[in-house]
N, C-alpha and C positions, 0 to 999 in steps of 0.2 A: 504493500500500500504506500503510495507516494504521498508525502505530506510537505506542505510549504512551511518553512520556519518563519514565524511572524515576529517582527521586531516590536517589542513593547519597551519604549524608552521613557515611560512615565515616572513621576516622582510620587512614590507611595505616601499616602498621607498617614503614615504611622509615626510614632515618636521618633523612631530611628531615621526614617526618611526625612522628616522635617528638620531634625537636628543636623543631618548631613547637609541639607540645603543651605544651612546658615553657618557652615564652617568656612573659614577663609584661608587663602593661600598667603605665603610669606611675602614681606616687603623688605626693602633695603633702606628705609628711611624712618626718621622719628617724627613724632607729632610736632616737635619744635621747628621742623623744617618747612612748615606750611607758610606760604606767602599769601597775604590778602590779595583779592582780585586776580588770583592766578588764572590765566586762560588755559583751558584744557579741553580735550575731547575724549570721548570714551573709545577705547580700543577693544574690539570684540571680534575675534577670529573664530568662526564656527569650526568645530572639530568634525570633519567629515569621515575620518577613519577611526571612530571611537567605539564601534560596536564590540561587544564583549567576546562573541564566539566561544562561549564556555561549553564544557561538557559536564553533564550530570551523571554520576554513576550510582546505581542503586543495587544493593545486594540484600534481598529480603531474608536470606538465610542467616547471614551474620548481623543483620540490622545495621549495616554500615552504609552511609550515604556520603558522597563526595561531590564537591564542586571544584572543577579544575580548569585551569587555562593551560592547555598542553603546549600552546605556542610559546608562552613565557615560562613554562615548567614550574608552576606553583599550584598548590591545591589546598583546599580546606576539607578535612575529613571529620565527619560527625559519627561518633559511636553512640547510637541511640540507646543501647542497653546499659552502658556504664556512665553516660553523661559526660564523656570525655570528648574534647574537640582538639584536633591537631592541625597546625599550619605546616606545610611541607614545601621545601624549596630544593629542586633537583640539582640546581647549579652548585649550591654550597653543601648539599647533603644535610642541611640544618632542619631541625624539627622543634616546634614549640607546641606543647600540649598543656591544655588547661582543664582542670576538673571543675565543672560548672557548679556542682553541688557543694564541694568542699572549699571552693575558692583558692585552690592551690595550683601553682603553675611551675612548669619546668621547661628548660631550653637546652638543647644539646646538638651535637653534630656527630653523625655516625655513617660510615660507608655502607652499612647494612640496610639503611633506609633507601627510599626512592632516589635514584640517580640517573644520569643521562644515558646510561647503557641500556635502559629498558623504558618502554612506554609507561605512562601512568596506569593504563588499563591492566598491563601485565603485573605491575606492582600491587594494584588494588585487589586483584584476584587472589593474591597470596595472603592478604590480611584477613584475620578472623576477629581481631579486637585491637583496640589501642592500649589495652591494659599493660601488655608486656613492654611496649615502648615507653609508657608512662613510668613504669617501675624502673626501667633502664635509665630514664632521665633523672629519676630521684637519686640514683646511686652514682651516675657518671656525669650528670649535667649540672646545670646551674638553676637553683630554685629562685623564684622571684615572686613578688606579690604586687598588689595594686599600688602600694605606697613605696615599694622598693624594687624598681625595675631599671635596668641599665639602658643607656641611650642606644646601644647596639640592638638590643632586643626590641625596643620600642620602634626603631627604624625598620627592623625586619617585619614587624607586624603591620606597620603602616604601608610598607611596600606591597605586601601581599594583598591587603585590603584595596589598595589603589588599582591593582590588576583586576580583582574580582568585582569591583564596582565600575570598571571601564574608565577609571580616573575621572568620573563625573563630579565627584565631591572631594573637596579639599579637607582631608582628615588631619587634624593636628596631631603631631607626634605624641604630645602629652596625653591626648585622649584616645590614642590608638587601642590600648588594652580595653578600655571601657567600651568602645565601639565593638570590638571583637566579641566581648562577653555578651553585649546586647544582641548582636547578630546571632550568636550561637544559642542563646536562651530562646530567642524567637523561633529559630529553626527546629531546635530539639523538641520544644513543646508541641509543635504541629506534627513533626515527623513521628513522634511516639504514637500519634493518633491515626496516621495514614499509612505507615509502612506495612501494616497488616492487610491493606486493601489495594496496594499497587504492585505492579510487576517488577521483577528484577530486570533492569535494562540500562542502556547507555543512551543518553539524550543529547543531541546537539541543539544549541539554542543561542539566539542573540540577546537573550535576557541577561541582565547582570544580577548579582546575588540579592540585592534589595528587592528587586521585582519578583524573584523566585520566592522569597519569604512571603510576599503578599499573596501569591497564588496558592502556595502550600497552606497558609493560614486560612485562605478562603475555602479550599477543599475540605479542610478539617471542620470548619464551621458549618459548611453545607451538609456534610454527611451526618454530623451530630444532630442536625435539625430533622433528619428523617425519622419517621416513627419506627423506632427500633435501633436507631443509631448505627455505629460502626459494627456492633455485634451482628446486626441483621445481614451485613455484607459478608462478614467472616463466616457465618454459619452456612451461607450459600456458596462460599469459596469464590466470591466475586473479586476479581483483580482488575483494577482500572489501569488503563494505559496513560501514564503520566506524560508521555511524549505528546499525546493528543491534547491533554488538558493544558499543558504549558504552551504549546505552539498553535492552538486553535486561534482563529481570527478574532472571535468575539466570545464573551462570557456566556452568551445565549447558546452558542454552538457547544460549549462545555456542558451547560445545563441539559441540552437535548441529548448529548452523548451519554451522560450519566443515566438519564431516563431510559434510553434504549438498552443500556447494559442491564439495568434492573429488570426491564421488561423481558429481555432474552433469558433471564434467570428464573422466569416463571413467577416473579413476585407480583402481587396485586398492587399496582401503583396507587389506586384509590386509598388503600390502607397506608402505604408508605408515606404518602404526601398529606395525610389527614390533618396533621397539626403543623402550624408554623409557616405555611406557604400561601394561604388564601387571604392575604391582605396586601394592599399596594405597598405599604411601608416595608413589611417583612420580605416580600418577594423581591423588590428591587434592591433592598439591602443585601440579600444573599447573592443575587445575581452579580451585583457590583463586586462583592468580595471574591466570587469565583474568577473574576478578571483581575484580581489583585488590587482592586481599587485604582486601576490604571487611569490616567488622565489623558490618554491618547485615543483618537479615533472613536469608534462606536463604544468601546469600553469606557472611554472618557465621558461620553454622553450619559451612559448608564450610571457612572459614578456620581456625576453632578446631579442628575435627577434623583438618585437615592438620597443624596445629602439634602436637597431642597425639600423632598417629601418629609424628611425627618427633622427639618429645621426647628430649632428650639426644643427638640426632644433628644434625639441621639447626636445631632450635630449642631454646630454654631455657624453664624454668618462668616466668621473668620475662615472656617474650613471650606465653605462654599466659595469664598473669594479666592482663596489659594488654588482651589481646583479649577476655577475659571481662568485664572492667570496661566496655569500650566497647560490647560487645554488649548486656549487660543494662541498661546505662545509657541505651541508645537504643531498647530494645524496647517501651517504653510498655505493658508488660503484655500484649503481643500473643501469641496462641497460634499457633505455626507448624506444629502437628502435621499438619493436613490438607494444607497446601501442601508440606511436606517429603515426605509420602507420595506425592503426585501427581508431584513432581519426580523422585523415585527410580523410580517406575513408568514415567514417560516415557523416562528414560534406559535402563532395562532393555529396554523394548519396542523402542526405536530401534536399540539394539545388536543385538537379535535380527533385526529387519527388514533391517538392513544386513549380516547374516551375519558378524558380528564375534565371535561367541561363542567361537570357537577361539583367535583371536589375543588376545582380552581375557579369557581363561579365568579368571584370578585375580580380575579386576575383577567378572566375572559372578558368581563365587562370593561375593565380598564384598557385592554388591548383594542377593543372595539372603539372606545372613545379616542384612543391614540390614532387609529386609522381614520376616524371621522373628524379629527382635529378638534375634538370637544373635551379634551382631558383637563380636568381641574382637581386639585387636592388642596385642602385647607384654604380655600378661597383664592388660590393662586392658579392662574391660567398656564398650565404646563405645556399645552399645545403651542402657545406663543413662544415659550422658552425653547421647546424642541426645534421650532422653525429657525430661531436665531442660532442655535447650536449646529444645525445641519446645513445652513446656508452660508456660503463664504461672504464675509463682509469685513469692514475695518475692525480689527480685534478690540481696540479700546472702546469703540462705539457699542459693540456687541455686549461687552461686559457691563457697561453703564446701563444699557437697555434692559438687561436681565435684572440688575439691582433695582431699577425703577419698577419693574413688574413685582418684585418681592417686597415692595413698600408696605403691603398689607400685613406682612409678617414681621419684617424688620425695617424700621424707618431708614430712609436713605441718609439721614444725618448721622447714622451709626455705621452704615456699610461703607460710605465713601471715604471717611477719614482712615478707616482700616485699609482700604484699597490704596490710598496714597502712601501710607506707611509701607505696605508690602512692595509697592513699586520701587521705593527707595532701598528697601532691604535687598532687592534683586541686584543692586549695584555691588554688593559685597561678596558675591560668589561667582565662580566660573559659569555654572549653569544659569545663574540669574542674569548674568550679563547677556548671554545669548537670548534669553527670554525677553528681556526688556527691549532689546533692539528689534526683535520680531514683533513685539506689541506696539512699539512706537518707533517706526523707521526714521522719524525726524531727528532722532538722536544722532549726533555727528560721530563718525567713526574714523578709524585708520590714521591715528597719530601714534607717536612713540611714548606718549604719556602713560606712565605705569598706573595700575589700578590703585596702588597705595597713595600716590600723589593726588589722584582724583578724589579719593575719600577725604583726604586732608583738606583739599581746596573747598570741597563741599561743606565740611564742618566749619571751616573758618569763615565762609561767606554767608552763613545763615545769620540773618539780622534779628538778633534776640530783642532788640529795642522795640521791634514791631511784632512781638510774639502773639499779640492779640489779633493780628491780621495776617492770616496765612499767606495771602497773595503778596503782600508787601515784604514779608519775612523771607520769602523764597524768590523774590524778583531777580536778584543778581547772582543766584546760586548756580554754578556750572551744572549742566545736565538736568538737575532737579527742576530748574526753571522751565526747561522744555517739557519735562514730565507733567508739571503742574499746568502749563499752558495747554497742552494737548488734552489733558483730563478736563480742564475747564471748558474747552470747546465741545467735548463730547457730552458733558453734563448739560450744557446749554441746549445742544441739539437734540439729545435723546430724552432728557428729563425736564427740559424747559425750566431749568433752575440756574442760579448763579452759585458757582462753587464757593466763592468767598462768603456767601450768605449761609449756605448749607453747613460749612465748617465755621461755626461761630467763634466768638472770642475765647470761650472756655475750651472748646474742642481744639482750637488752633494752638493754644499753649500745650495741650496734651500731645498733639501730633508732633510739634517741634521738639518737645522733650524726648519723645520716643525715637524720633529720627536721630537726634544727637546721641542718645544711648546706643542705638544700633551702630552708628558710625564709630563712636569711641571704642566700643567693644571690638569691632572689626579691626580697627587700627592696632589696638593692643594685642589682639590675637596674632596678627601678622608679625608684629615685632617679636613676640614670644616664640613664634614658629621659626623666625629667622635666627634668633639667638640659639634655638635648640638644634639648629642644623637641618631643618626641614628641606631647605633648598637642595641639599645633597641627595635627596631621594630621586632626583632626576637620573642618577646612576644607581638605581636600587640594587641591581645584582652585585655591584661592587661592595655595597654594604652587606649584602647577604653573604658574600665570601668572607668578609671580615668577621661577621658574626659567627661563621663556621669555625673560626679559630678560637673562640672564647673558651670552649671546653670540648676536647675530643678524646674519647677513650679514657675519660676521667682525669686528664692532665690539663692544667691551665697553661696557656701560652702567653 
């Protein structure tokens, strides 16, 4: 069976994903070097060759799961049974293993581990557990903790995480261990629930590890909501193909695939879906999770809609705004109208063919309203929002238009200040820089001005004396002045309001304080990263080799 690998480049709205989005890269200057009225432009070079091309290895006999970049010869291996997680580097023969439950960690280098003489798949097939390697590390390696970690080990962890996340997020060296632990906990928790119901296999994907976490979490959540849960599938010996689930084009395709697997196992779908699926909120929430809460393409539309339906209950306006920014920032002007219509038609037809109209009565009614463009939830006209999401238009206008529709649920004088703050926050990250230029092409690009200099010039130019008037305070601020000006035009055009009035005196002071806080933190983080040698990660394998000399065969060098 031929399958097309689908690229999901979304930013998962999990704690991990949001924290990664707000991590900055190092600079080479200090805050004191800022000059007032410094002229600068934003430099943003899109990374066209940044797809991850990872391989996922699943052995359901040993309960080992690995995420590997065979091109750069690094891997993350998770031992589901023991709660151990290992980072492997074939170049240096170095291994870092952490015990999630006991919070103990070891690092060592040993020729008997994965090396360049064999493929990762060959090495993975010989592994039965990480316990032996962990015990070996305790005797021959270097023990470390959250508060006592060497620079070499931290750099090694950061380097591997950069590879597994396609270098989309700038992870600070000082936070590398914390991020690794968060990633591992998230994956282990969901893998413990799904390894019993997936096949042993090798999967090629353009996902990066954060996106993988989202989909695995979504699968675990979905199966638990079935009447009978995971035990229902294990009793029938149902094994799902994770390759199909990960690389399907939309979350609805995944939903239909799971239904067909249950049906082919002679399960009564009316009984299986009896609880937890026949409500607009619950259904869209679970479908969005099956797509990893992606904010790209059809899955992005599903994610945004699920958040709007649950607004002020499961989700906040902040979550909706961030999803909108990511969706429109990555849409590249694509029109999703025809694809959306086809997806909804396929879902409706399959539900009918599987005789699920009665058990999914409310969902069927909802799908009919979607097709007839009469869909409303909580007094919000979702059909209008769908039309905006599926039709190519000016990104910033589309975002403002949706926030205006949501006024019945969240006042626009609450959502717009947050939107402005998030726009400025985008300037502090690599991923964010690409998004803000996509959203507001009027931002000038292509100069040699470094990002650190841009942030300092912005901070210095904010007119605190006019803090009660957001327009005046940002009038001469590099780049931010353009952001404010374009947002002001969109608010006037789509909401028929004046931005300076919407963001009143009190809100203006709050917005400016938050912007200053974001900029100061970003500048400090960059300086700390620079001082900790983060820039040397550009030659990560060199550090990997140096780390391999820390302890080998129990001897320090």
